[in-house]
Every structure is written in structure tokens, then in C-alpha cells.
C-alpha positions in Angstrom: 16.3 10.3 3.2 13.9 13.1 3.8 11.7 12.6 6.9 8.0 13.5 6.5 6.9 14.7 9.9 3.3 14.6 11.0 1.4 17.9 11.2 1.5 19.6 14.6 -2.2 20.1 14.8 -3.9 16.6 14.6 -7.4 15.9 15.9 -7.4 14.2 19.3 -9.4 11.3 17.8 -6.5 10.5 15.4 -4.0 10.7 18.2 -6.0 8.3 20.3 -6.2 5.9 17.3 -2.4 6.0 16.9 -1.9 5.5 20.7 -4.2 2.4 20.5 -2.3 0.9 17.7 1.0 1.7 19.4 0.1 -0.3 22.5 -1.0 -3.2 20.3 2.3 -3.2 18.4 4.1 -3.1 21.8 2.0 -6.0 23.1 2.7 -8.0 20.0 6.4 -7.5 20.0 7.4 -6.9 23.7 4.7 -7.6 26.2 5.4 -11.3 26.7 9.0 -10.6 27.4 8.1 -7.8 29.8 5.7 -10.1 31.7 8.4 -12.8 32.1 10.9 -10.2 33.3 8.4 -8.8 35.8 7.5 -12.2 37.2 11.2 -13.0 37.8 12.1 -9.6 39.2 9.3 -9.6 41.7 10.8 -12.7 43.2 13.8 -10.7 44.3 11.9 -7.8 45.9 9.6 -7.4 48.9 6.7 -8.1 46.5 7.9 -11.7 46.0 4.6 -13.0 47.3 2.8 -11.8 44.2 4.9 -14.0 41.9 4.8 -16.9 44.4 1.0 -16.8 44.6 0.7 -16.4 40.9 3.0 -19.4 40.4 0.6 -21.5 42.5 -2.3 -20.2 40.5 -0.5 -20.8 37.2 0.2 -24.5 38.1 -3.5 -25.0 39.0 -4.6 -23.2 35.9 -2.1 -24.7 33.5 -4.6 -26.5 31.2 -7.2 -23.7 30.9 -5.9 -22.3 27.6 -6.3 -25.7 25.9 -9.7 -26.2 27.4 -11.4 -23.2 25.8 -9.6 -20.4 27.7 -11.2 -17.7 29.8 -12.6 -14.7 28.0 -13.7 -11.5 29.6 -16.3 -9.3 27.9 -15.0 -6.2 29.5 -11.6 -6.7 27.7 -13.2 -7.6 24.4 -15.5 -4.5 24.6 -12.8 -2.1 25.7 -13.0 1.3 24.0 -9.3 1.0 23.1 -10.1 -1.5 20.4 -12.6 0.9 18.8 -9.9 3.4 18.3 -7.6 0.7 16.9 -10.4 -0.3 14.5 -10.9 3.3 13.3 -7.1 3.8 12.7 -7.0 1.6 9.6 -10.1 1.3 9.5 -11.2 -2.4 9.8 -14.5 -3.8 8.6 -16.0 -7.3 9.1 -18.1 -8.4 6.1 -20.6 -11.3 6.4 -21.7 -13.2 3.3 -23.8 -15.9 4.9 -25.7 -16.5 8.1 -24.2 -19.1 10.5 -26.3 -21.4 12.7 -25.4 -20.7 16.4 -26.2 -24.3 17.3 -23.2 -25.5 15.3 -19.5 -25.1 15.6 -17.2 -23.7 12.8 -13.6 -23.6 11.8 -12.5 -20.4 10.1 -9.4 -20.5 7.9 -8.0 -16.9 7.9 -5.9 -15.6 5.0 -3.5 -14.0 4.6 -1.5 -14.1 7.8 0.2 -10.7 7.2 2.9 -9.4 9.6 0.8 -9.1 12.7 -2.6 -10.6 11.8 -4.3 -7.2 12.6 -7.6 -8.0 10.9 -8.0 -11.3 12.7 -7.2 -9.8 16.1 -9.6 -6.8 15.8 -12.4 -8.8 14.2 -12.3 -12.0 16.4 -10.5 -11.0 19.6 -12.5 -7.8 20.2 -16.0 -6.5 19.6 -14.8 -3.4 17.8 -16.3 -4.5 14.5 -19.4 -5.9 16.0 -18.8 -9.6 15.7 -21.5 -10.6 18.2 -24.1 -8.5 16.3 -23.1 -10.0 12.9 -22.9 -13.5 14.2 -25.2 -13.7 17.2 -24.8 -16.7 19.5 -21.3 -17.5 18.3 -18.0 -17.2 20.2 -14.8 -16.7 18.3 -11.6 -18.3 19.5 -8.4 -17.2 17.7 -5.5 -19.7 17.7 -2.0 -18.4 18.6 1.4 -20.1 18.9 1.5 -22.3 22.1 4.7 -20.6 23.2 3.0 -17.4 24.3 0.7 -19.3 26.7 3.8 -20.2 28.7 4.4 -16.6 29.6 3.1 -15.6 33.1 0.5 -12.8 33.2 0.6 -12.6 29.4 -1.3 -15.9 29.0 -4.2 -14.4 31.0 -4.2 -11.3 28.8 -4.4 -13.5 25.7 -7.2 -15.7 27.1 -9.2 -12.6 28.0 -9.7 -11.8 24.3 -10.6 -15.4 23.4 -7.2 -16.7 22.2 -6.3 -20.3 22.5 -3.2 -22.4 21.7 -2.7 -23.5 18.1 -2.7 -27.3 18.6 -5.2 -30.0 17.7 -6.3 -30.7 21.3 -7.2 -27.1 22.0 -9.2 -26.8 18.7 -11.0 -30.2 19.2 -12.0 -29.3 22.8 -14.2 -26.5 21.4 -15.3 -28.1 18.2 -16.5 -31.2 20.0 -19.0 -29.3 22.2 -22.4 -30.5 21.3 -24.2 -27.3 22.2 -22.4 -25.5 19.4 -21.8 -21.8 19.2 -18.0 -22.0 19.0 -15.7 -20.8 16.2 -12.0 -21.7 16.0 -10.0 -19.3 13.8 -6.7 -20.5 12.3 -4.3 -18.2 10.4 -3.5 -21.2 8.1 -0.3 -19.8 6.6 1.2 -19.2 10.0 4.5 -17.6 10.9 6.2 -18.9 7.7 3.7 -17.1 5.5 4.6 -13.8 7.2 7.9 -13.9 5.4 6.1 -13.2 2.2 3.8 -10.5 3.6 4.2 -7.3 1.7 2.0 -4.9 -0.3 0.5 -6.4 -3.4 1.3 -10.0 -2.4 -1.4 -12.6 -2.9 0.5 -15.8 -2.6 -0.7 -18.0 0.2 1.1 -20.9 2.0 -1.7 -23.4 1.7 -0.9 -26.0 -0.9 0.3 -28.6 1.7 -1.4 -27.2 4.8 -4.1 -29.8 5.4 -4.1 -30.3 9.2 -6.9 -27.8 9.6 -9.0 -29.7 7.1 -8.5 -33.0 8.9 -9.4 -31.2 12.2 -12.7 -30.0 10.6 -13.6 -33.4 9.2 -12.9 -35.3 12.4 -15.1 -33.0 14.4 -17.9 -32.7 11.8 -17.3 -29.0 11.8 -18.1 -26.6 8.9 -15.0 -25.2 7.3 -15.3 -21.5 6.4 -12.9 -19.5 4.2 -12.0 -16.0 5.4 -10.0 -13.5 3.3 -8.8 -10.2 4.8 -8.3 -7.7 2.0 -5.6 -5.1 2.9 -3.9 -7.4 5.5 -0.6 -7.4 3.5 -0.7 -3.6 2.9 0.1 -2.5 6.4 3.9 -3.0 6.4 6.8 -3.0 3.9 9.3 -5.8 4.3 13.0 -6.0 3.5 13.5 -8.0 0.3 14.1 -11.7 1.2 13.7 -13.8 -1.9 13.9 -17.6 -1.6 17.6 -18.7 -1.8 18.9 -15.5 -0.2 21.0 -15.6 3.0 18.3 -13.5 4.8 15.5 -15.9 3.8 17.6 -18.9 4.8 18.4 -17.4 8.2 14.7 -16.5 8.8 13.5 -20.0 7.9 16.1 -21.6 10.2 15.0 -19.4 13.1 11.4 -20.2 12.3 12.0 -23.9 12.5 13.9 -23.6 15.8 11.7 -21.1 17.6 8.3 -21.5 15.9 8.1 -17.8 15.2 9.3 -16.0 12.1 11.3 -12.8 12.2 10.3 -10.7 9.1 12.3 -7.4 8.9 9.3 -5.1 8.4 8.9 -1.4 8.6 6.2 1.2 8.0 5.7 4.6 9.8 6.6 6.2 13.1 4.5 7.9 15.8 5.4 11.5 14.9 6.6 11.0 11.3 5.5 9.0 8.3 8.9 7.8 6.9 10.1 4.9 9.1 9.1 3.0 12.2 7.0 0.0 13.3 3.6 1.5 13.3 1.4 0.1 10.5 0.2 2.3 7.6 -3.3 3.6 7.7 -4.7 1.2 5.1 -8.3 -0.1 5.2 -8.8 -3.8 6.0 -12.0 -5.7 4.9 -12.3 -9.1 6.4 -14.8 -11.2 4.4 -16.3 -14.3 5.9 -17.4 -16.9 3.3 -19.8 -19.8 3.1 -19.4 -23.0 5.2 -18.8 -26.5 3.8 -18.7 -29.6 5.9 -17.7 -33.3 5.7 -17.8 -35.6 8.7 -15.9 -38.8 9.4 -14.1 -39.9 12.5 -11.0 -41.2 10.7 -10.9 -39.6 7.3 -8.7 -41.1 4.6 -6.1 -38.9 2.9 -8.2 -39.0 -0.2 -11.1 -37.4 1.7 -8.9 -34.8 3.3 -7.5 -33.9 -0.2 -11.0 -33.7 -1.6 -12.2 -31.2 1.0 -8.9 -29.3 0.8 -9.4 -28.9 -2.9 -13.0 -27.7 -2.4 -11.7 -25.3 0.2 -9.1 -23.8 -2.1 -11.8 -23.4 -4.8 -14.2 -21.7 -2.3 -11.4 -19.3 -1.2 -10.5 -18.4 -4.7 -14.2 -17.8 -5.5 -14.5 -15.6 -2.4 -11.5 -13.6 -3.5 -12.6 -13.1 -7.0 -16.2 -12.1 -6.0 -14.9 -9.3 -3.7 -11.5 -8.1 -5.0 -12.8 -5.3 -7.2 -14.8 -3.8 -4.2 -11.6 -3.6 -2.2 -9.2 -2.1 -4.7 -7.5 -5.3 -5.9 -6.5 -5.1 -9.6 -8.8 -7.2 -11.9 -5.8 -9.2 -13.3 -4.6 -10.2 -9.8 -5.4 -13.7 -8.7 -4.6 -15.9 -5.7 -1.7 -18.4 -6.0 -0.7 -21.1 -3.6 2.6 -22.6 -2.5 
């Protein structure tokens, strides 16, 4: 295999973009483990008091992630995220105005490998979320497991992330003053196993918990499609029925996280590595639909779920040609 090395003379701007994405990939793959190791190691050094005091704070602050979290504007507005946005680049597209006196539930599709579009658009201000949707605060849901990692949990909350459970979502969606958005990558970790360039199959046919959450809280449900999300990485072939897919699905059931064997480019060469390709991402936010009932029947949930699928397909079809999706390509659901 011939390695394609990067040119020696690359503008500083592009190097900073690559560095920003590198730290994000490291954070996604390794930062939680490093934080846990640091917390434990400090206990056996003269700096043990740091971990001890943090442990006390952690116990006191245990429920904060499920009660709306604790965001910091300085983290969300950090220049680092602008470089990351420009690397791909990533663009947030608004198709309808949203009333800041109401709450919303965004269904984000597709999950992709690392949910890059959702992170940059909703956990940072790099694409100008607050300017496009004034008066609204986005809260991206993430696997509960990561909020049990010391130090790392605080980093997640600083960007507006919350645990992906019903209690955390309802806490925000019930607030009468409005102004909150909860974002769910509906396909979750399991959908990541099918994330590869040219894939438009969504794990959504039997995913209805987010619909019930929206109905019970009288929250508008908004479809969001991120064009280019699946183009960032290649993935080792893992067709259903293969030993690799069986192993990945077993691990996903046990740990809650999937382990797609993905690859893309490196830091100083373009042939292999874990840095995503420079592919544009366009995250399109659709129109809201709402149905309110305290205890919805399964028929009502199914009805709104069907309407949601139709709205998502319509959103995809209306915008796909703008963002280089072949005309004969359509969404499919499993």
C-alpha cells in the first residue's frame, strides 16, 4: 500500500484545524479513560487531596447531569471549535423559526461514527446556533456511562451534554419557561455499525421512546438530518450474520457502546489513521410537529412516529440534491 504523505508546506490555518480535530478524536476515544486513571493515580501521590476533595464534590454534585447539567459559555465559544468547524467544514441550516418560549425535542440523523455534526452544531457555538435560534439552549444527550467518569463529566456538561435517559430529558422539557432543546441521536451506538460513505439506512423503525417522551411533555418534535455525517470514515465490512457483526452487537448489548472498526486518514499522511476525512457536513433542522397527552396510547405514539418518519423523508428529499446526494438515493429504515 502506497502512503500518500501530506505536503510539507501547509498553511498554519489548516494545521490548526487538524490539531483541533485531533484533540476531539482523542477526547471521544480516550479522555474518559485518562480522567479515571488520573483520579485513581492522584490518590497514591502527595496530591491525593485533589482527588479526595473532588470525590466529595462529586458525591454532592451527582445528580446535576440529570437536572439540566452545567454549561459554560466560555467552553462553548472556545476558538478551538471554530477551527474544528472549518476543518470539514460544518454548516447549520435552519428551515423554520422556533419559538423560544417553547421546548423542543430534536431527532438527529444519522448517528455516524462520532456524531461530529451534532457535537459542533449543538455543543459549541462554532456554527452560530444562538444566532440562528435566539433564546434557545441545546442539550445533546450522551450515554449515561460517560457521566460516571470523574473530571470528564464536568467537561461534558460544560458543552451542554446531558445523560440519555427519560428523566434527564423530561427535566428540561417540563420547564414551563421554555427555551430548551433536547437533542437525541436516535439511532444510537447500534446505528454506528452501519455508518459508512453512501449509507442512508437509519435505525428508526422500532425506535419510539423519543416520540413518547415528546408527547408526554407536550414538546414539539423536530427532525434533523446531517448530510455528510456518514462520509467522514470508512468502516471494515461487517454485514449482518458475520462473526464481526455478531461480536460487535454482543459487546454493544453488554457495554452500551458499539465498537465500529473505522479508519480514515492520519495526521501527516492521507492513507490511514483515525482522523476523519475533510468532507463537508450540512446539518438541516426541519419543522416542528407536536401532540400532547400525559399517558399516550400506543396507537397515538405510532401515529406521531409515522408522521415523524414522513417529515424526515420529506426533509431529506427536499435538500439532498443541494448536498451532493444522488437523485435516486432515498432513506430506508430498519
